[in-house]
C-alpha distance (Angstrom), angle and dihedral (degrees) to the residues before:
residue distance angle dihedral
M1 . . .
T2 3.77 . .
V3 3.79 125.4 .
L4 3.80 112.8 -138.6
D5 3.76 124.8 -152.2
A6 3.80 116.4 -137.5
Y7 3.81 93.1 -102.3
A8 3.80 90.8 61.4
V9 3.79 91.3 59.8
T10 3.80 96.1 42.8
A11 3.81 89.3 47.6
F12 3.80 89.4 53.2
L13 3.79 93.7 47.9
R14 3.81 92.0 46.5
A15 3.84 94.8 45.1
E16 3.81 93.1 -120.3
P17 3.83 121.9 161.8
A18 3.83 92.2 -82.4
A19 3.82 92.2 54.9
N20 3.81 96.2 95.7
D21 3.80 93.4 49.1
V22 3.80 91.7 46.2
G23 3.81 90.4 47.6
V24 3.80 89.5 57.1
L25 3.80 90.5 49.6
L26 3.81 92.2 48.2
R27 3.81 90.5 57.0
R28 3.81 90.4 58.4
P29 3.80 121.4 86.3
G30 3.77 118.7 -105.2
V31 3.80 101.6 25.4
A32 3.80 110.2 148.1
L33 3.78 148.8 169.6
T34 3.76 122.9 -142.7
A35 3.80 116.5 -110.4
V36 3.81 86.8 -105.9
G37 3.81 89.4 51.3
V38 3.80 89.7 54.1
A39 3.81 88.2 53.0
E40 3.82 91.2 49.4
V41 3.81 93.1 50.2
L42 3.80 92.7 48.3
D43 3.80 91.8 46.7
H44 3.80 91.6 50.4
L45 3.80 94.7 46.8
I46 3.80 94.3 46.5
R47 3.81 103.0 35.2
I48 3.82 102.5 31.2
V49 3.81 105.0 26.4
G50 3.81 95.7 33.1
V51 3.81 97.8 -127.4
D52 3.80 116.6 160.3
E53 3.84 111.9 -100.9
E54 3.80 94.6 -118.5
D55 3.80 92.5 46.1
A56 3.81 92.0 49.0
T57 3.80 91.1 50.3
L58 3.80 90.3 47.6
D59 3.83 91.0 50.1
V60 3.81 91.2 54.9
A61 3.81 92.2 43.0
Q62 3.81 92.5 50.8
L63 3.80 88.5 56.0
G64 3.80 88.5 55.0
L65 3.80 91.9 -117.6
L66 3.79 104.6 109.9
D67 3.82 94.0 97.2
G68 3.78 96.5 66.5
I69 3.78 127.0 -167.3
P70 3.82 104.7 -82.5
V71 3.78 118.0 -115.6
D72 3.78 102.6 -131.2
P73 3.81 123.2 -178.5
A74 3.82 93.6 -92.5
L75 3.82 92.7 51.9
G76 3.80 91.6 44.8
A77 3.80 92.1 50.5
A78 3.81 92.7 47.1
A79 3.82 90.2 50.3
G80 3.80 91.0 49.5
R81 3.81 91.5 51.5
L82 3.81 91.4 47.1
R83 3.79 92.3 51.7
A84 3.80 91.8 46.2
R85 3.82 89.8 53.1
Q86 3.79 98.0 43.9
Y87 3.82 111.5 24.7
H88 3.79 120.6 108.2
R89 3.80 121.8 166.3
S90 3.82 95.0 -126.9
R91 3.82 107.8 12.0
C92 3.80 98.8 44.3
P93 3.82 113.8 9.6
L94 3.82 97.9 180.0
S95 3.77 118.4 174.0
M96 3.77 120.6 -136.6
A97 3.82 87.5 -116.5
D98 3.82 89.3 57.9
C99 3.79 90.3 51.2
I100 3.80 91.4 48.8
A101 3.81 90.5 52.1
A102 3.81 91.7 47.5
E103 3.79 93.0 49.2
A104 3.82 91.5 45.7
A105 3.81 88.1 55.5
R106 3.80 92.3 45.9
S107 3.81 93.5 48.3
R108 3.81 90.0 53.1
A109 3.82 94.6 41.0
E110 3.80 87.7 -124.9
P111 3.81 131.5 125.9
L112 3.78 124.8 -94.3
A113 3.81 112.6 -133.5
T114 3.80 110.2 -144.4
S115 3.78 143.4 130.4
D116 3.81 94.9 -153.0
P117 3.81 105.4 122.4
H118 3.81 94.3 -155.0
L119 3.78 91.6 49.7
L120 3.80 91.2 46.5
D121 3.82 90.2 50.7
V122 3.80 89.6 51.9
C123 3.80 92.1 47.3
Q124 3.78 89.4 52.7
T125 3.81 92.6 47.9
E126 3.81 91.9 45.9
N127 3.83 95.3 43.0
I128 3.79 93.3 -117.7
A129 3.80 113.0 154.2
R130 3.77 113.5 -114.1
H131 3.78 141.3 -167.6
V132 3.80 107.1 -151.7
L133 3.80 115.3 -139.8
P134 3.81 127.1 -167.9
Q135 3.79 115.3 -97.5
S136 3.81 121.8 -120.9
D137 3.80 89.7 -89.9
G138 3.82 91.4 51.0
S139 3.79 95.2 -108.4
I140 3.79 120.1 136.2
W141 3.81 125.6 -136.5
T142 3.76 116.6 -115.9
P143 3.79 123.2 -164.6
P144 3.78 115.5 -100.8
P145 3.79 114.9 -108.9
R146 3.77 114.5 -86.6
T147 3.75 116.9 -110.3
T148 3.75 119.7 -148.3
């Protein structure tokens, strides 16, 4: 299984540089969004892209992602603790949705597929498995140098 962040799905649907990688992941069994990720994708498609609500929902359903990973109290609490540890307004502006996706991946011992450099930095720091996707401009995240 791989947990996708919302960007991965919107990148796929919009044929951005990560689309091929995400397409490969979507053909594997067990790929999933969190319930919050589903909400983010629908919001983006409807509000930003201008897709009709029913069409946006159908797009997500056809990818097999509409039934997102539920956010139970344990996952919510873990995400809150992660964000409290890692968030910084300018150095590491993680959203709560990002933290939920990261903790969903950690709790399942599965990788999180994202291109978000801040989220990837946090996953590295927190020892959360990750699948690095190209960013919208095609660039690829590289781990920051280790400090000793």
